[in-house]
C-alpha atoms as a printed R data frame, in Angstrom:
    type eleno elety resid chain resno       x       y       z
1   ATOM     1    CA   MET     A     1   0.000   0.000   0.000
2   ATOM     2    CA   ALA     A     2   1.371   3.401  -0.959
3   ATOM     3    CA   GLU     A     3   2.324   5.830   1.776
4   ATOM     4    CA   VAL     A     4   2.421   9.603   1.734
5   ATOM     5    CA   GLU     A     5   4.436  11.934   3.907
6   ATOM     6    CA   ILE     A     6   2.128  14.194   5.853
7   ATOM     7    CA   GLY     A     7   5.044  15.925   7.549
8   ATOM     8    CA   ILE     A     8   8.616  15.320   8.705
9   ATOM     9    CA   GLY     A     9   8.591  12.204  10.840
10  ATOM    10    CA   LYS     A    10   5.087  10.980  10.001
11  ATOM    11    CA   ASN     A    11   3.955   8.916   7.024
12  ATOM    12    CA   ALA     A    12   0.442   7.642   6.423
13  ATOM    13    CA   ARG     A    13  -1.168   4.971   4.277
14  ATOM    14    CA   VAL     A    14  -3.514   6.072   1.543
15  ATOM    15    CA   ALA     A    15  -6.989   4.633   2.166
16  ATOM    16    CA   TYR     A    16 -10.244   4.699   0.195
17  ATOM    17    CA   GLY     A    17 -13.910   4.934   0.977
18  ATOM    18    CA   LEU     A    18 -16.576   3.184  -1.058
19  ATOM    19    CA   ASP     A    19 -17.333   6.403  -2.949
20  ATOM    20    CA   ALA     A    20 -13.821   6.336  -4.418
21  ATOM    21    CA   VAL     A    21 -14.070   2.880  -5.975
22  ATOM    22    CA   GLY     A    22 -15.998   1.277  -8.812
23  ATOM    23    CA   ILE     A    23 -16.564  -2.313  -9.919
24  ATOM    24    CA   VAL     A    24 -15.134  -3.276 -13.292
25  ATOM    25    CA   PRO     A    25 -17.406  -5.352 -15.589
26  ATOM    26    CA   SER     A    26 -15.942  -8.709 -16.619
27  ATOM    27    CA   ARG     A    27 -16.046 -10.350 -20.039
28  ATOM    28    CA   ARG     A    28 -19.517 -11.779 -19.371
29  ATOM    29    CA   THR     A    29 -22.906 -10.715 -18.072
30  ATOM    30    CA   ARG     A    30 -25.609 -12.861 -16.460
31  ATOM    31    CA   ASP     A    31 -29.353 -13.063 -16.118
32  ATOM    32    CA   PRO     A    32 -30.158 -11.588 -12.664
33  ATOM    33    CA   LYS     A    33 -32.401 -14.605 -12.017
34  ATOM    34    CA   ASP     A    34 -29.294 -16.813 -12.107
35  ATOM    35    CA   VAL     A    35 -27.558 -14.815  -9.354
36  ATOM    36    CA   SER     A    36 -27.583 -16.129  -5.776
37  ATOM    37    CA   LEU     A    37 -27.376 -13.719  -2.824
38  ATOM    38    CA   SER     A    38 -27.407 -16.455  -0.178
39  ATOM    39    CA   TRP     A    39 -24.723 -16.896   2.458
40  ATOM    40    CA   GLU     A    40 -24.190 -19.089   5.502
41  ATOM    41    CA   ILE     A    41 -22.613 -18.573   8.883
42  ATOM    42    CA   ASP     A    42 -22.130 -21.704  10.929
43  ATOM    43    CA   ALA     A    43 -25.379 -23.707  10.662
44  ATOM    44    CA   TYR     A    44 -27.494 -20.728   9.635
45  ATOM    45    CA   ARG     A    45 -28.350 -19.861   6.041
46  ATOM    46    CA   PHE     A    46 -29.746 -16.537   4.854
47  ATOM    47    CA   GLU     A    47 -31.119 -15.709   1.419
48  ATOM    48    CA   LEU     A    48 -29.827 -12.129   1.595
49  ATOM    49    CA   PRO     A    49 -26.396 -10.899   2.793
50  ATOM    50    CA   LEU     A    50 -28.042  -8.176   4.841
51  ATOM    51    CA   VAL     A    51 -27.763  -7.809   8.615
52  ATOM    52    CA   ALA     A    52 -29.833  -5.155  10.363
53  ATOM    53    CA   ALA     A    53 -27.713  -3.234  12.843
54  ATOM    54    CA   ALA     A    54 -28.229  -3.842  16.538
55  ATOM    55    CA   ALA     A    55 -29.716  -0.400  17.112
56  ATOM    56    CA   ASP     A    56 -33.070   0.497  18.605
57  ATOM    57    CA   ALA     A    57 -34.036   2.702  15.661
58  ATOM    58    CA   VAL     A    58 -33.538  -0.293  13.347
59  ATOM    59    CA   SER     A    59 -34.103  -3.556  15.208
60  ATOM    60    CA   SER     A    60 -37.114  -4.248  17.394
61  ATOM    61    CA   PRO     A    61 -38.595  -7.718  17.901
62  ATOM    62    CA   ALA     A    62 -41.173  -6.946  15.191
63  ATOM    63    CA   SER     A    63 -38.643  -5.671  12.639
64  ATOM    64    CA   VAL     A    64 -36.226  -8.551  13.350
65  ATOM    65    CA   ILE     A    65 -39.052 -10.997  12.652
66  ATOM    66    CA   GLU     A    66 -40.020  -9.161   9.455
67  ATOM    67    CA   LEU     A    67 -36.435  -9.081   8.224
68  ATOM    68    CA   GLY     A    68 -36.084 -12.795   8.905
69  ATOM    69    CA   ARG     A    69 -39.199 -13.395   6.818
70  ATOM    70    CA   ILE     A    70 -37.678 -11.399   3.960
71  ATOM    71    CA   GLY     A    71 -34.435 -13.384   4.111
72  ATOM    72    CA   GLY     A    72 -32.004 -11.279   6.139
73  ATOM    73    CA   LEU     A    73 -30.772 -11.279   9.732
74  ATOM    74    CA   GLY     A    74 -31.887  -8.850  12.416
75  ATOM    75    CA   VAL     A    75 -29.954  -8.337  15.647
76  ATOM    76    CA   LEU     A    76 -31.688  -7.232  18.853
77  ATOM    77    CA   HIS     A    77 -29.590  -5.090  21.185
78  ATOM    78    CA   VAL     A    78 -29.826  -6.570  24.678
79  ATOM    79    CA   GLU     A    79 -29.116  -3.155  26.215
80  ATOM    80    CA   GLY     A    80 -31.785  -1.427  24.167
81  ATOM    81    CA   LEU     A    81 -35.142   0.065  25.035
82  ATOM    82    CA   TRP     A    82 -36.943  -3.247  24.425
83  ATOM    83    CA   THR     A    83 -35.196  -4.796  27.425
84  ATOM    84    CA   ARG     A    84 -35.566  -1.724  29.646
85  ATOM    85    CA   HIS     A    85 -39.224  -0.857  29.110
86  ATOM    86    CA   ALA     A    86 -42.328  -3.009  28.731
87  ATOM    87    CA   GLU     A    87 -43.891  -0.693  26.105
88  ATOM    88    CA   PRO     A    88 -41.048   1.200  24.407
89  ATOM    89    CA   GLU     A    89 -43.098   2.037  21.312
90  ATOM    90    CA   LYS     A    90 -44.993   4.740  23.210
91  ATOM    91    CA   LEU     A    91 -41.764   6.216  24.525
92  ATOM    92    CA   ILE     A    92 -40.169   6.291  21.068
93  ATOM    93    CA   ALA     A    93 -43.232   8.068  19.678
94  ATOM    94    CA   GLU     A    94 -42.734  10.642  22.427
95  ATOM    95    CA   LEU     A    95 -39.181  11.271  21.146
96  ATOM    96    CA   SER     A    96 -40.486  12.265  17.739
97  ATOM    97    CA   GLU     A    97 -42.974  14.657  19.315
98  ATOM    98    CA   ILE     A    98 -40.236  16.242  21.419
99  ATOM    99    CA   GLY     A    99 -37.987  16.495  18.383
100 ATOM   100    CA   ASP     A   100 -40.696  18.256  16.377
101 ATOM   101    CA   GLU     A   101 -41.600  20.670  19.168
102 ATOM   102    CA   ARG     A   102 -38.297  21.387  20.941
103 ATOM   103    CA   GLY     A   103 -35.554  20.061  18.678
104 ATOM   104    CA   ALA     A   104 -33.029  17.225  18.506
105 ATOM   105    CA   VAL     A   105 -31.117  18.194  21.653
106 ATOM   106    CA   ALA     A   106 -34.236  17.932  23.820
107 ATOM   107    CA   ALA     A   107 -35.160  14.605  22.205
108 ATOM   108    CA   THR     A   108 -31.644  13.306  22.892
109 ATOM   109    CA   GLU     A   109 -31.860  14.337  26.552
110 ATOM   110    CA   ARG     A   110 -35.130  12.424  26.876
111 ATOM   111    CA   LEU     A   111 -33.594   9.446  25.074
112 ATOM   112    CA   ARG     A   112 -30.679   9.287  27.493
113 ATOM   113    CA   ALA     A   113 -33.135   9.382  30.383
114 ATOM   114    CA   LEU     A   114 -34.932   6.371  28.894
115 ATOM   115    CA   TYR     A   115 -31.649   4.449  28.756
116 ATOM   116    CA   ALA     A   116 -31.049   5.213  32.441
117 ATOM   117    CA   THR     A   117 -33.703   2.614  33.314
118 ATOM   118    CA   PRO     A   118 -31.874  -0.651  34.127
119 ATOM   119    CA   VAL     A   119 -32.018  -3.637  31.790
120 ATOM   120    CA   ASP     A   120 -34.635  -6.126  32.997
121 ATOM   121    CA   PRO     A   121 -33.587  -9.821  32.710
122 ATOM   122    CA   ASP     A   122 -37.258 -10.812  32.420
123 ATOM   123    CA   LEU     A   123 -37.631  -8.573  29.383
124 ATOM   124    CA   ILE     A   124 -34.510 -10.120  27.827
125 ATOM   125    CA   ALA     A   125 -36.172 -13.518  28.113
126 ATOM   126    CA   ARG     A   126 -39.490 -12.213  26.786
127 ATOM   127    CA   ARG     A   127 -38.036 -10.444  23.735
128 ATOM   128    CA   LEU     A   128 -35.794 -13.324  22.691
129 ATOM   129    CA   SER     A   129 -38.693 -15.740  23.165
130 ATOM   130    CA   GLU     A   130 -40.753 -13.650  20.732
131 ATOM   131    CA   LEU     A   131 -38.063 -14.136  18.094
132 ATOM   132    CA   ARG     A   132 -37.727 -17.857  18.727
133 ATOM   133    CA   GLU     A   133 -41.490 -18.411  18.601
134 ATOM   134    CA   ALA     A   134 -41.592 -16.591  15.245
135 ATOM   135    CA   GLY     A   135 -39.130 -19.116  13.817
136 ATOM   136    CA   VAL     A   136 -36.351 -16.664  12.873
137 ATOM   137    CA   THR     A   137 -32.660 -16.899  13.724
138 ATOM   138    CA   VAL     A   138 -32.249 -15.366  17.187
139 ATOM   139    CA   ALA     A   139 -29.316 -12.941  17.284
140 ATOM   140    CA   ALA     A   140 -28.584 -10.707  20.275
141 ATOM   141    CA   ALA     A   141 -25.961  -7.997  20.723
142 ATOM   142    CA   LEU     A   142 -24.030  -6.713  23.729
143 ATOM   143    CA   ARG     A   143 -21.332  -4.127  24.248
144 ATOM   144    CA   PRO     A   144 -18.025  -5.686  25.372
145 ATOM   145    CA   GLN     A   145 -18.188  -4.017  28.795
146 ATOM   146    CA   LYS     A   146 -21.578  -5.620  29.518
147 ATOM   147    CA   VAL     A   147 -20.879  -9.156  28.302
148 ATOM   148    CA   ARG     A   148 -20.067 -10.595  31.733
149 ATOM   149    CA   ALA     A   149 -23.110  -9.088  33.415
150 ATOM   150    CA   LEU     A   150 -25.758  -9.765  30.783
151 ATOM   151    CA   CYS     A   151 -24.604 -12.725  28.696
152 ATOM   152    CA   PRO     A   152 -25.815 -15.312  31.252
153 ATOM   153    CA   HIS     A   153 -29.363 -13.961  30.850
154 ATOM   154    CA   VAL     A   154 -29.029 -14.057  27.056
155 ATOM   155    CA   LEU     A   155 -27.820 -17.648  27.061
156 ATOM   156    CA   ALA     A   156 -30.542 -18.700  29.498
157 ATOM   157    CA   ALA     A   157 -33.184 -17.188  27.206
158 ATOM   158    CA   GLY     A   158 -31.804 -19.079  24.207
159 ATOM   159    CA   VAL     A   159 -29.911 -17.462  21.355
160 ATOM   160    CA   ASP     A   160 -28.531 -18.730  18.039
161 ATOM   161    CA   LEU     A   161 -25.930 -16.016  17.387
162 ATOM   162    CA   LEU     A   162 -24.204 -13.648  19.793
163 ATOM   163    CA   VAL     A   163 -22.897 -10.287  18.597
164 ATOM   164    CA   ILE     A   164 -20.299  -8.384  20.623
165 ATOM   165    CA   HIS     A   165 -20.241  -4.920  19.097
166 ATOM   166    CA   GLY     A   166 -18.643  -1.665  20.157
167 ATOM   167    CA   THR     A   167 -17.073   1.407  18.633
168 ATOM   168    CA   ALA     A   168 -13.769  -0.435  18.252
169 ATOM   169    CA   VAL     A   169 -13.284  -3.910  19.732
170 ATOM   170    CA   SER     A   170  -9.869  -5.502  20.184
171 ATOM   171    CA   ALA     A   171  -8.727  -8.972  21.144
172 ATOM   172    CA   GLU     A   172  -6.478  -7.484  23.838
173 ATOM   173    CA   HIS     A   173  -8.089  -4.909  26.109
174 ATOM   174    CA   GLN     A   174  -5.918  -3.631  28.946
175 ATOM   175    CA   SER     A   175  -7.230  -2.071  32.148
176 ATOM   176    CA   ARG     A   176  -5.861  -1.304  35.610
177 ATOM   177    CA   GLN     A   177  -9.375  -0.762  36.919
178 ATOM   178    CA   SER     A   178 -10.969  -4.142  36.244
179 ATOM   179    CA   GLU     A   179 -10.308  -7.586  34.854
180 ATOM   180    CA   PRO     A   180 -10.768  -7.267  31.084
181 ATOM   181    CA   LEU     A   181 -12.869  -9.685  29.075
182 ATOM   182    CA   ASN     A   182 -10.724 -12.433  27.569
183 ATOM   183    CA   LEU     A   183 -12.450 -12.821  24.221
184 ATOM   184    CA   LYS     A   184 -10.634 -15.999  23.226
185 ATOM   185    CA   GLN     A   185 -11.473 -17.750  26.480
186 ATOM   186    CA   PHE     A   186 -15.051 -16.453  26.471
187 ATOM   187    CA   ILE     A   187 -15.788 -17.500  22.893
188 ATOM   188    CA   GLY     A   188 -14.101 -20.856  23.443
189 ATOM   189    CA   GLU     A   189 -16.518 -21.652  26.264
190 ATOM   190    CA   LEU     A   190 -19.615 -21.004  24.130
191 ATOM   191    CA   ASP     A   191 -21.291 -23.471  21.791
192 ATOM   192    CA   ILE     A   192 -22.854 -20.773  19.597
193 ATOM   193    CA   PRO     A   193 -21.188 -18.647  16.901
194 ATOM   194    CA   VAL     A   194 -20.056 -15.161  17.892
195 ATOM   195    CA   LEU     A   195 -19.700 -12.076  15.686
196 ATOM   196    CA   VAL     A   196 -17.259  -9.455  16.987
197 ATOM   197    CA   GLY     A   197 -16.521  -5.860  15.970
198 ATOM   198    CA   GLY     A   198 -15.982  -3.165  15.018
199 ATOM   199    CA   CYS     A   199 -12.484  -3.289  13.659
200 ATOM   200    CA   ALA     A   200 -10.779  -1.482  10.823
201 ATOM   201    CA   SER     A   201  -7.307  -2.895  10.258
202 ATOM   202    CA   PHE     A   202  -5.581  -6.078   9.089
203 ATOM   203    CA   SER     A   203  -3.935  -6.760  12.445
204 ATOM   204    CA   THR     A   204  -7.045  -6.184  14.567
205 ATOM   205    CA   ALA     A   205  -9.200  -8.299  12.258
206 ATOM   206    CA   LEU     A   206  -6.630 -11.104  12.350
207 ATOM   207    CA   HIS     A   207  -6.428 -11.034  16.148
208 ATOM   208    CA   LEU     A   208 -10.216 -11.111  16.435
209 ATOM   209    CA   MET     A   209 -10.330 -14.090  14.077
210 ATOM   210    CA   ARG     A   210  -7.835 -15.878  16.314
211 ATOM   211    CA   THR     A   211 -10.266 -15.579  19.248
212 ATOM   212    CA   GLY     A   212 -12.525 -18.092  17.525
213 ATOM   213    CA   ALA     A   213 -15.080 -15.571  16.299
214 ATOM   214    CA   ALA     A   214 -17.293 -16.801  13.463
215 ATOM   215    CA   GLY     A   215 -17.341 -13.325  11.934
216 ATOM   216    CA   VAL     A   216 -15.797  -9.885  12.346
217 ATOM   217    CA   ILE     A   217 -17.698  -6.639  11.878
218 ATOM   218    CA   VAL     A   218 -15.614  -4.122   9.937
219 ATOM   219    CA   GLY     A   219 -16.193  -0.424  10.485
220 ATOM   220    CA   VAL     A   220 -15.560   2.005  13.342
221 ATOM   221    CA   GLY     A   221 -18.551   3.400  15.220
222 ATOM   222    CA   SER     A   222 -22.076   2.234  15.863
223 ATOM   223    CA   GLY     A   223 -23.629   3.782  12.776
224 ATOM   224    CA   LEU     A   224 -26.778   5.904  12.449
225 ATOM   225    CA   GLY     A   225 -24.867   9.155  12.269
226 ATOM   226    CA   ASP     A   226 -22.640   8.612  15.291
227 ATOM   227    CA   ARG     A   227 -19.826  11.120  15.695
228 ATOM   228    CA   THR     A   228 -16.890   8.853  16.488
229 ATOM   229    CA   ARG     A   229 -14.678  10.450  13.859
230 ATOM   230    CA   GLU     A   230 -15.449  13.951  15.108
231 ATOM   231    CA   VAL     A   231 -15.324  13.204  18.845
232 ATOM   232    CA   LEU     A   232 -12.408  10.754  18.902
233 ATOM   233    CA   GLY     A   233 -10.661  11.317  15.583
234 ATOM   234    CA   VAL     A   234 -10.877   7.559  14.989
235 ATOM   235    CA   GLY     A   235 -11.925   6.127  11.642
236 ATOM   236    CA   VAL     A   236 -10.777   4.289   8.510
237 ATOM   237    CA   PRO     A   237 -12.321   4.607   5.016
238 ATOM   238    CA   LEU     A   238 -14.508   1.567   4.538
239 ATOM   239    CA   ALA     A   239 -13.255   0.162   1.219
240 ATOM   240    CA   THR     A   240  -9.725  -0.122   2.603
241 ATOM   241    CA   ALA     A   241 -10.932  -1.452   5.959
242 ATOM   242    CA   ILE     A   242 -12.919  -4.228   4.239
243 ATOM   243    CA   ALA     A   243 -10.031  -5.153   1.952
244 ATOM   244    CA   ASP     A   244  -7.648  -5.304   4.928
245 ATOM   245    CA   ALA     A   245 -10.022  -7.563   6.846
246 ATOM   246    CA   ALA     A   246 -10.445  -9.781   3.771
247 ATOM   247    CA   GLY     A   247  -6.666 -10.066   3.628
248 ATOM   248    CA   ALA     A   248  -6.625 -11.077   7.295
249 ATOM   249    CA   ARG     A   249  -9.269 -13.692   6.508
250 ATOM   250    CA   MET     A   250  -6.978 -15.262   3.896
251 ATOM   251    CA   ARG     A   251  -4.022 -15.218   6.307
252 ATOM   252    CA   TYR     A   252  -6.099 -16.855   9.030
253 ATOM   253    CA   LEU     A   253  -7.496 -19.410   6.565
254 ATOM   254    CA   ASP     A   254  -3.923 -20.575   5.942
255 ATOM   255    CA   GLU     A   255  -2.717 -20.551   9.541
256 ATOM   256    CA   SER     A   256  -5.844 -22.286  10.897
257 ATOM   257    CA   GLY     A   257  -5.856 -25.039   8.334
258 ATOM   258    CA   GLY     A   258  -9.007 -23.912   6.539
259 ATOM   259    CA   ARG     A   259 -11.239 -22.143   9.078
260 ATOM   260    CA   TYR     A   260 -13.207 -19.419   7.278
261 ATOM   261    CA   VAL     A   261 -14.211 -16.309   9.225
262 ATOM   262    CA   HIS     A   262 -16.890 -14.063   7.736
263 ATOM   263    CA   VAL     A   263 -16.332 -10.353   7.171
264 ATOM   264    CA   ILE     A   264 -19.387  -8.149   7.731
265 ATOM   265    CA   ALA     A   265 -19.084  -4.558   6.529
266 ATOM   266    CA   HIS     A   266 -20.708  -1.843   8.630
267 ATOM   267    CA   GLY     A   267 -20.739   1.799   7.623
268 ATOM   268    CA   ASP     A   268 -22.838   4.375   5.832
269 ATOM   269    CA   LEU     A   269 -24.352   1.840   3.425
270 ATOM   270    CA   ARG     A   270 -27.477   3.338   1.900
271 ATOM   271    CA   THR     A   271 -27.870   2.060  -1.686
272 ATOM   272    CA   GLY     A   272 -27.616  -1.165  -3.643
273 ATOM   273    CA   GLY     A   273 -24.389   0.179  -5.137
274 ATOM   274    CA   ASP     A   274 -22.905   0.618  -1.660
275 ATOM   275    CA   LEU     A   275 -23.734  -3.004  -0.846
276 ATOM   276    CA   ALA     A   276 -22.239  -4.190  -4.124
277 ATOM   277    CA   LYS     A   277 -18.971  -2.311  -3.628
278 ATOM   278    CA   ALA     A   278 -18.636  -3.540  -0.036
279 ATOM   279    CA   ILE     A   279 -18.927  -7.173  -1.134
280 ATOM   280    CA   ALA     A   280 -16.660  -6.642  -4.146
281 ATOM   281    CA   CYS     A   281 -14.049  -5.306  -1.704
282 ATOM   282    CA   GLY     A   282 -14.231  -8.605   0.198
283 ATOM   283    CA   ALA     A   283 -17.212  -8.574   2.571
284 ATOM   284    CA   ASP     A   284 -19.430 -11.639   2.985
285 ATOM   285    CA   ALA     A   285 -22.394  -9.574   4.164
286 ATOM   286    CA   VAL     A   286 -23.262  -6.010   5.117
287 ATOM   287    CA   MET     A   287 -24.696  -4.515   8.289
288 ATOM   288    CA   VAL     A   288 -27.156  -1.731   7.473
289 ATOM   289    CA   ASP     A   289 -28.574   0.913   9.772
290 ATOM   290    CA   ALA     A   290 -29.693   4.327   8.439
291 ATOM   291    CA   ALA     A   291 -31.186   2.856   5.256
292 ATOM   292    CA   LEU     A   292 -33.446   0.603   7.345
293 ATOM   293    CA   ALA     A   293 -34.163   3.296   9.928
294 ATOM   294    CA   ALA     A   294 -35.806   5.194   7.060
295 ATOM   295    CA   ALA     A   295 -38.555   2.584   6.698
296 ATOM   296    CA   HIS     A   296 -42.128   3.698   7.377
297 ATOM   297    CA   ASP     A   297 -42.412   0.719   9.729
298 ATOM   298    CA   ALA     A   298 -38.987   1.137  11.386
299 ATOM   299    CA   PRO     A   299 -39.018   1.048  15.198
300 ATOM   300    CA   GLY     A   300 -37.439   4.521  15.348
301 ATOM   301    CA   GLN     A   301 -40.767   6.001  14.138
302 ATOM   302    CA   GLY     A   302 -39.170   8.790  12.107
303 ATOM   303    CA   GLY     A   303 -36.042   9.146  14.221
304 ATOM   304    CA   MET     A   304 -32.591   7.577  14.317
305 ATOM   305    CA   TRP     A   305 -29.798   7.520  16.868
306 ATOM   306    CA   PRO     A   306 -26.590   5.548  17.435
307 ATOM   307    CA   MET     A   307 -26.291   3.141  20.342
308 ATOM   308    CA   ASP     A   308 -23.229   5.116  21.432
309 ATOM   309    CA   VAL     A   309 -25.685   7.398  23.215
310 ATOM   310    CA   LEU     A   310 -25.433   4.691  25.882
311 ATOM   311    CA   HIS     A   311 -21.907   5.854  26.737
312 ATOM   312    CA   SER     A   312 -22.133   7.518  30.156
313 ATOM   313    CA   ASP     A   313 -19.133   9.870  29.924
314 ATOM   314    CA   LEU     A   314 -18.712  10.571  26.222
315 ATOM   315    CA   PRO     A   315 -21.909   9.923  24.260
316 ATOM   316    CA   ARG     A   316 -21.463  10.236  20.518
317 ATOM   317    CA   GLY     A   317 -24.291  11.207  18.223
318 ATOM   318    CA   ARG     A   318 -27.861  12.141  19.056
319 ATOM   319    CA   TRP     A   319 -31.477  11.606  18.094
320 ATOM   320    CA   ALA     A   320 -32.152  12.971  14.620
321 ATOM   321    CA   PRO     A   321 -35.212  12.994  12.362
322 ATOM   322    CA   ILE     A   322 -35.113  10.853   9.247
323 ATOM   323    CA   SER     A   323 -37.375  11.055   6.215
324 ATOM   324    CA   PRO     A   324 -39.122   7.775   5.356
325 ATOM   325    CA   THR     A   325 -38.357   6.245   1.963
326 ATOM   326    CA   GLY     A   326 -40.586   3.153   1.905
327 ATOM   327    CA   THR     A   327 -41.569   0.085   3.882
328 ATOM   328    CA   LEU     A   328 -38.904  -2.281   5.180
329 ATOM   329    CA   GLU     A   329 -39.769  -4.756   2.446
330 ATOM   330    CA   GLN     A   330 -39.612  -2.077  -0.267
331 ATOM   331    CA   ILE     A   331 -36.217  -0.898   0.963
332 ATOM   332    CA   ILE     A   332 -34.801  -4.411   0.879
333 ATOM   333    CA   THR     A   333 -36.527  -6.134  -2.046
334 ATOM   334    CA   GLY     A   334 -38.367  -3.373  -3.890
335 ATOM   335    CA   PRO     A   335 -39.858  -2.357  -6.098
336 ATOM   336    CA   GLY     A   336 -37.521   0.572  -6.632
337 ATOM   337    CA   ALA     A   337 -38.666   4.154  -6.963
338 ATOM   338    CA   ALA     A   338 -39.031   6.111 -10.191
339 ATOM   339    CA   THR     A   339 -36.418   8.555  -8.899
340 ATOM   340    CA   GLY     A   340 -33.785   5.838  -9.322
341 ATOM   341    CA   THR     A   341 -31.731   6.888  -6.285
342 ATOM   342    CA   GLY     A   342 -30.993   3.304  -5.214
343 ATOM   343    CA   VAL     A   343 -32.387   3.601  -1.686
344 ATOM   344    CA   LEU     A   344 -35.184   1.129  -2.474
345 ATOM   345    CA   ASN     A   345 -34.623  -2.504  -3.470
346 ATOM   346    CA   LEU     A   346 -31.124  -2.862  -2.010
347 ATOM   347    CA   ALA     A   347 -31.100  -6.575  -2.806
348 ATOM   348    CA   GLY     A   348 -32.177  -5.874  -6.376
349 ATOM   349    CA   GLY     A   349 -29.359  -3.374  -6.807
350 ATOM   350    CA   LEU     A   350 -26.819  -5.882  -5.541
351 ATOM   351    CA   ARG     A   351 -28.240  -8.671  -7.685
352 ATOM   352    CA   THR     A   352 -28.189  -6.523 -10.822
353 ATOM   353    CA   ALA     A   353 -24.640  -5.328 -10.105
354 ATOM   354    CA   MET     A   354 -23.495  -8.953  -9.890
355 ATOM   355    CA   ALA     A   355 -25.342  -9.863 -13.086
356 ATOM   356    CA   THR     A   356 -24.012  -6.823 -14.948
357 ATOM   357    CA   THR     A   357 -20.434  -7.647 -14.002
358 ATOM   358    CA   GLY     A   358 -20.816 -11.379 -14.639
359 ATOM   359    CA   TYR     A   359 -20.762 -12.990 -11.174
360 ATOM   360    CA   ALA     A   360 -23.192 -15.664  -9.965
361 ATOM   361    CA   THR     A   361 -22.373 -15.928  -6.237
362 ATOM   362    CA   LEU     A   362 -21.148 -13.649  -3.484
363 ATOM   363    CA   LYS     A   363 -17.884 -15.604  -3.202
364 ATOM   364    CA   GLU     A   364 -17.235 -15.047  -6.902
365 ATOM   365    CA   PHE     A   365 -18.165 -11.377  -6.615
366 ATOM   366    CA   GLN     A   366 -15.507 -10.858  -3.930
367 ATOM   367    CA   LYS     A   367 -12.946 -11.437  -6.687
368 ATOM   368    CA   ALA     A   368 -14.291  -8.676  -8.903
369 ATOM   369    CA   GLU     A   369 -11.801  -6.119 -10.195
370 ATOM   370    CA   ILE     A   370 -11.964  -2.750  -8.471
371 ATOM   371    CA   MET     A   371 -10.732   0.578  -9.791
372 ATOM   372    CA   VAL     A   372 -10.128   3.835  -7.942
373 ATOM   373    CA   SER     A   373 -11.243   7.081  -9.539
374 ATOM   374    CA   ALA     A   374  -8.566   9.702 -10.048
375 ATOM   375    CA   ALA     A   375 -10.585  12.100  -7.949
376 ATOM   376    CA   GLY     A   376 -10.760   9.472  -5.138
């Protein structure tokens, strides 16, 4: 990777976001009906490579069930409003009213007050039971700092996939204040697959793969307009981050004797073209937030916010209004809109991109040629 000198004594790698890259057509094209978007992680198969972010504005029990029906995977945040309040829908509707009348800052203050209510283990059991009874894959998310306290309740309720997701998760957390979570030991003691992230570099992705994780989430921040880059100065352009993690996957495949770890891209993915470029850069699936928060039937009810508002000392991001673009089903599987902006029918955009460039499966599409624009 080329480096540039940003000053005497400091060089930096050149990195690229998805906007800077394009997918090169191959020598063939395909009928979109012959393209498969399915993928598998452990024993679980999904018809679409789309994971709904573990954020309250995106994933409620109802929306997780609906997404599972459509063919994707929804992830319920165990520290969210659905495990703190018996009827969170009424409270979320209140946020929109406050936002309309008094602005986003007032709505954010009310939101943080709602998160001050402790997580109720009985509600964890109830929400996860709703998912299991609906027959969808049950996926639950925790922040790394809450895994020890809340994971026993999650496991007791029954879960198929566990997601450990934070702004930036490492395999080696050091602390003089408390005993850090040993990811490798923790994952090794579980009999369910674990997805871990976010990460944004080759070395971090490789170390997370060595913990035994079934998948790594690539991308810094919790999405939905969080302000990690502004508040912390931390961030890596997503195309490069995905490609680095895909390189780590190949390294780990060799050193482990054939164990494949999935790469799940998470960033500002809003259109079918964004999904296509993420997978062409090496992702197995994508984690989507703002695009799904814009559904008429999204749990955020016209608002979106990052789960980093949970941070007690340095919350990042706030409640913000979002204009609806269509139903959840229209956003994922169409039909598209006459405006042709790509925000509806994300799966159709990805499928057509693969057909146009001549690839039949996601694994094949990961090998597509990528070019960088001169302006990028």
